[in-house]
C-alpha positions in Angstrom: 94.3 41.5 42.5 93.3 38.9 40.4 95.4 38.0 37.1 92.6 38.5 34.7 91.0 41.8 35.8 92.0 45.2 36.4 89.9 45.5 39.2 86.7 43.9 40.7 83.7 45.5 42.5 81.6 43.8 44.7 78.3 45.2 46.2 79.9 45.0 49.6 82.8 47.4 48.4 80.4 50.1 48.2 77.4 49.3 50.7 74.7 49.2 48.2 73.3 46.5 46.1 72.4 46.5 42.3 70.9 48.3 40.6 71.9 51.1 42.8 74.1 53.5 40.6 76.7 54.2 43.4 78.0 50.4 42.5 78.9 51.6 39.0 80.1 55.1 39.6 82.5 53.2 42.0 83.5 51.0 39.5 84.1 53.7 36.8 86.2 55.3 39.7 88.3 52.8 40.5 89.0 51.9 36.8 89.5 55.8 35.8 87.2 55.1 32.8 84.4 57.1 31.2 81.2 55.2 31.2 81.0 55.5 27.3 84.0 53.4 27.4 83.0 50.1 29.3 80.0 47.7 29.5 78.6 46.1 32.1 78.1 42.1 31.6 75.1 40.5 33.9 72.9 37.7 33.4 69.4 39.2 35.2 67.5 42.6 33.5 66.0 42.9 37.0 69.5 43.9 38.2 71.7 44.5 35.5 70.2 47.3 33.6 69.1 50.3 35.4 72.2 50.8 37.3 74.6 50.9 34.5 72.2 53.0 32.4 71.9 55.4 35.2 75.4 56.4 34.9 75.9 55.6 31.1 77.5 52.4 30.7 76.1 50.1 28.2 74.5 46.7 29.1 75.2 43.2 28.1 72.7 40.6 29.0 74.1 36.7 28.6 71.2 34.5 28.0 72.5 31.2 28.2 69.5 29.3 28.4 67.2 31.3 26.0 64.8 32.0 28.7 65.3 36.0 28.7 63.2 37.8 26.2 65.2 40.7 24.2 65.3 43.6 26.6 65.3 47.3 24.9 68.4 48.9 25.8 70.6 46.1 26.2 73.0 43.8 23.6 72.2 40.1 24.1 74.7 37.1 23.7 74.3 33.6 24.6 78.1 33.0 25.6 80.8 34.9 26.9 82.7 33.6 23.9 80.3 36.1 21.8 81.4 38.9 23.9 84.1 40.3 21.9 81.7 40.8 18.9 79.5 42.9 20.9 82.3 45.3 22.4 82.5 46.7 19.0 79.6 48.7 19.4 81.2 50.8 22.4 
């Protein structure tokens, strides 16, 4: 396992692609956490909002280039350095 993460989940681990809810359910099971106790961080609203929302996980969108418009049901950050500030909403 990676020294920085408790677990890492890739689509190939589950046999589904984002935004399928099965990926997020698998991650919750591997982490043994409730959906309301975690957040999914992604950079593309097309793939990174529907799946997490389907299982009750909050979404945070990284908008590094400022090209993503504000999306409903997601927090927005422009850098991973801002992530800790957003996790207080959980």
